[in-house]
C-alpha positions as CSV (number, residue, x, y, z in Angstrom):
1,M,13.2,35.2,-7.4
2,D,9.7,35.4,-6.0
3,Y,9.2,31.7,-5.1
4,R,5.6,30.8,-4.1
5,A,5.4,27.0,-4.0
6,V,7.7,24.1,-2.9
7,F,7.0,20.4,-3.7
8,L,8.7,17.7,-1.5
9,D,8.9,14.0,-2.2
10,I,8.7,11.8,0.9
11,D,11.0,8.7,0.7
12,G,14.6,9.6,0.4
13,T,13.7,13.3,0.5
14,I,11.7,14.1,3.6
15,L,12.1,10.6,5.2
16,M,15.3,8.8,5.9
17,P,15.6,5.0,5.6
18,D,14.6,4.6,9.3
19,H,11.3,6.6,8.7
20,S,12.5,9.6,10.6
21,Y,12.9,13.2,9.4
22,S,15.4,15.8,10.5
23,E,14.7,18.9,12.6
24,S,16.2,20.9,9.8
25,T,13.4,19.8,7.5
26,V,10.7,20.9,10.1
27,D,12.5,24.2,10.5
28,A,12.7,24.7,6.7
29,I,9.0,24.1,6.3
30,K,8.2,26.6,9.1
31,Q,10.4,29.2,7.5
32,L,8.7,28.7,4.1
33,T,5.2,28.9,5.6
34,A,6.2,32.1,7.4
35,Q,7.0,33.6,4.0
36,N,3.6,32.6,2.6
37,I,5.1,30.0,0.4
38,H,2.8,27.0,-0.4
39,V,4.4,23.7,0.7
40,F,3.2,20.5,-0.9
41,I,4.1,16.8,-0.2
42,A,4.4,15.2,-3.7
43,T,4.6,11.4,-3.4
44,G,3.9,8.1,-5.0
45,R,2.3,7.0,-1.8
46,P,-1.5,6.9,-1.2
47,L,-2.7,10.0,0.5
48,H,-4.7,8.1,3.2
49,E,-1.4,6.8,4.5
50,I,0.5,10.1,4.8
51,L,-2.0,12.6,6.2
52,G,-0.5,12.0,9.7
53,L,3.0,12.8,8.4
54,G,1.7,16.0,6.8
55,S,0.1,17.0,10.0
56,E,3.3,16.5,11.9
57,L,5.2,18.6,9.4
58,G,2.6,21.4,9.3
59,I,1.7,20.6,5.6
60,E,-1.9,20.5,4.4
61,N,-1.3,20.4,0.6
62,Y,-0.7,17.1,-1.2
63,I,0.1,15.5,-4.5
64,G,-0.3,11.7,-4.2
65,Y,-0.4,8.5,-6.2
66,N,2.3,9.8,-8.5
67,G,0.1,12.7,-9.6
68,A,-3.3,11.1,-9.8
69,S,-4.6,13.2,-6.9
70,A,-3.8,16.7,-5.7
71,I,-5.3,18.5,-2.7
72,Y,-5.0,22.1,-1.9
73,Q,-6.3,23.3,1.5
74,G,-8.7,20.4,1.7
75,K,-10.0,20.7,-1.9
76,E,-9.2,18.0,-4.5
77,I,-8.1,19.7,-7.7
78,V,-6.8,16.6,-9.5
79,H,-8.5,13.2,-9.6
80,E,-7.3,10.8,-12.3
81,P,-8.1,7.1,-11.8
82,L,-6.5,4.4,-14.0
83,D,-8.5,2.8,-16.8
84,K,-10.1,-0.5,-15.5
85,Q,-9.1,-2.4,-18.7
86,I,-5.4,-1.5,-18.0
87,I,-5.8,-2.7,-14.4
88,Q,-7.2,-6.0,-15.6
89,Q,-4.3,-6.5,-18.0
90,F,-1.8,-5.7,-15.2
91,L,-3.5,-8.3,-12.9
92,E,-3.4,-11.0,-15.6
93,L,0.3,-10.2,-16.4
94,A,1.3,-10.2,-12.8
95,K,-0.4,-13.6,-12.1
96,S,1.2,-15.2,-15.2
97,K,4.7,-13.9,-14.2
98,Q,4.3,-14.6,-10.4
99,H,4.7,-10.9,-9.6
100,E,2.7,-9.1,-6.9
101,M,0.8,-5.9,-7.0
102,V,-0.6,-3.2,-4.8
103,L,-3.5,-1.1,-6.1
104,Y,-4.3,2.1,-4.3
105,T,-7.8,3.5,-4.0
106,N,-8.4,6.7,-2.1
107,R,-9.0,4.7,1.1
108,Q,-7.3,1.3,0.9
109,N,-4.3,-0.6,-0.4
110,Y,-5.3,-3.7,-2.3
111,F,-2.6,-6.4,-2.3
112,T,-2.7,-9.4,-4.6
113,A,-1.0,-11.5,-1.8
114,M,-1.0,-10.3,1.8
115,D,1.0,-13.3,3.1
116,D,3.9,-13.1,0.6
117,P,7.2,-12.2,2.4
118,V,8.0,-9.5,-0.2
119,T,4.6,-8.0,0.3
120,K,5.0,-8.0,4.1
121,A,8.4,-6.3,3.7
122,F,6.8,-3.7,1.5
123,I,4.1,-3.0,4.0
124,E,6.6,-2.7,6.8
125,T,9.0,-0.4,4.8
126,F,6.2,2.0,3.9
127,Q,4.4,1.7,7.2
128,M,1.1,0.9,5.4
129,K,-2.0,0.4,7.6
130,E,-5.1,0.4,5.4
131,N,-4.4,-3.0,3.7
132,T,-6.8,-5.5,2.2
133,N,-6.9,-8.4,-0.3
134,D,-10.6,-8.0,-0.8
135,L,-11.6,-5.3,-3.2
136,D,-14.4,-5.0,-5.8
137,L,-12.4,-4.0,-8.9
138,K,-15.6,-3.4,-10.8
139,T,-16.5,-0.4,-8.6
140,A,-13.2,0.7,-7.1
141,Q,-11.3,3.7,-8.5
142,I,-7.6,2.8,-8.7
143,L,-5.4,5.9,-8.5
144,G,-2.0,4.2,-8.4
145,V,-0.2,0.9,-8.8
146,T,3.1,-0.6,-7.6
147,L,4.4,-3.8,-9.0
148,M,6.7,-6.1,-6.9
149,K,9.2,-8.9,-7.4
150,L,10.3,-7.6,-10.8
151,K,13.7,-7.8,-12.4
152,E,14.7,-4.8,-14.5
153,E,14.0,-6.6,-17.7
154,D,10.4,-7.3,-16.6
155,A,9.4,-3.7,-16.5
156,S,8.9,-3.3,-20.2
157,D,6.3,-6.1,-20.2
158,Y,3.9,-3.8,-18.3
159,E,4.4,-0.8,-20.6
160,I,1.4,-1.9,-22.6
161,T,0.6,1.5,-24.1
162,E,2.8,4.5,-25.0
163,N,1.3,6.4,-22.1
164,I,2.7,4.0,-19.5
165,H,6.2,3.6,-18.1
166,L,7.5,2.0,-15.0
167,S,9.7,3.7,-12.4
168,R,11.9,1.7,-10.0
169,V,11.4,2.6,-6.4
170,N,14.5,4.3,-5.0
171,V,14.3,2.9,-1.4
172,P,16.9,0.4,0.0
173,G,15.6,-3.2,-0.3
174,M,12.7,-2.2,-2.6
175,Q,14.6,-2.1,-5.9
176,H,12.3,-5.0,-7.1
177,A,9.3,-2.6,-6.8
178,Y,8.2,-0.4,-9.7
179,D,5.6,2.4,-9.8
180,V,3.3,2.7,-12.7
181,I,3.6,6.2,-14.2
182,R,1.4,7.7,-16.9
183,G,2.6,10.2,-19.5
184,N,-0.4,12.4,-18.8
185,V,-0.7,11.7,-15.1
186,N,2.4,12.2,-13.0
187,K,3.8,14.6,-10.4
188,G,4.8,17.1,-13.1
189,E,1.4,17.2,-14.7
190,A,-0.2,17.5,-11.3
191,I,2.1,20.5,-10.5
192,K,1.0,22.2,-13.8
193,K,-2.7,21.9,-12.6
194,V,-1.8,23.1,-9.1
195,L,0.0,26.2,-10.6
196,Q,-3.0,26.9,-12.8
197,H,-5.3,26.7,-9.8
198,L,-3.0,29.1,-7.8
199,N,-2.3,31.4,-10.8
200,L,1.5,30.8,-10.5
201,N,4.1,30.2,-13.1
202,K,6.8,27.5,-13.1
203,E,9.6,30.0,-12.3
204,Q,8.0,30.5,-8.9
205,T,8.3,26.8,-8.0
206,I,10.9,24.5,-6.4
207,A,10.9,20.7,-6.2
208,F,13.0,18.2,-4.3
209,G,13.2,14.5,-5.2
210,D,15.4,11.4,-5.4
211,G,13.7,8.8,-7.5
212,L,12.8,8.4,-11.2
213,N,9.2,9.0,-10.4
214,D,10.3,12.5,-9.7
215,K,11.8,13.3,-13.1
216,E,8.6,14.9,-14.4
217,M,8.3,17.0,-11.2
218,L,11.9,18.2,-11.4
219,S,11.6,19.0,-15.1
220,T,8.3,21.0,-14.5
221,A,9.5,23.1,-11.5
222,G,11.5,26.2,-12.2
223,T,14.1,25.0,-9.8
224,G,14.5,21.2,-9.4
225,F,16.8,19.7,-6.7
226,A,18.1,16.1,-6.9
227,M,19.0,14.8,-3.4
228,G,22.5,13.6,-2.8
229,N,21.1,10.1,-2.5
230,A,19.2,10.4,-5.8
231,D,19.1,7.7,-8.5
232,P,21.9,8.8,-10.9
233,K,19.5,8.6,-13.8
234,L,17.5,11.4,-12.2
235,L,20.3,13.9,-12.3
236,P,19.8,15.1,-15.9
237,Y,16.3,16.2,-14.9
238,A,17.5,18.4,-12.0
239,S,18.8,22.0,-12.3
240,H,20.4,21.8,-8.9
241,R,21.8,19.3,-6.5
242,T,21.8,19.2,-2.7
243,T,23.1,16.9,0.1
244,E,21.6,13.6,1.1
245,V,18.4,13.2,3.0
246,S,20.5,12.2,6.1
247,E,22.6,15.4,5.7
248,D,19.8,18.1,5.7
249,G,19.2,18.0,2.0
250,I,16.0,20.0,1.9
251,F,17.3,22.7,4.2
252,N,20.7,23.0,2.4
253,G,19.0,23.3,-1.0
254,L,16.7,26.0,0.2
255,K,19.7,27.7,1.8
256,Q,21.3,27.8,-1.6
257,L,18.4,29.9,-2.7
258,G,18.4,32.2,0.3
259,L,15.0,31.0,1.6
260,V,16.1,29.7,4.9
261,K,18.6,30.7,7.6
């Protein structure tokens, strides 16, 4: 198969729980690049927080905010902010239910409560730096949202239109956090637009993920790998499985396809 693009989730896929990544992942990315295969980070995280990681790994192409933004070689090819009315409904719901939220713009992370212990743990877990609790929601473009302090049964309260569903974060200690995913804006839909821009077909693509926010991505890619540490509910969406993030999962998956040595 003539593979031309690889899409890599971050947490639980590139990064281990201690925020480190394996040398095998760096080696795999170098081998892919040497074969002129486009490598993308594809994450729910805001892009302003991960450019440093991309630089360390030698990656310059990104899908961020669970598909609301995509950048190829410095050019933004997807930009899909959330509807302001939806955001206002989320804020009112969260306040009434004593939940917390983080809203991501293309420059900052707006937290509804900076001093809440759960918020502090979230910031530490995801090593977030550009944080504020002062944002003009009338003018700001919100590209992504994560809700915190939810029980599983709370998630459906926020699914206020058929286009919205919540996806639990698959990171140790963060199971109370849920990403807001849109039916028409997600990692899979962003990949479709990237492939159109690059004039590639889905059979030429590979994706690696571990969380339920990766299901559209794994379904869209021609070859979709679920990590060994993946949420069990993700497995039906993957065509392949690999080892855990701590056991060279990306490298071993690519080795199955004969793309790395």
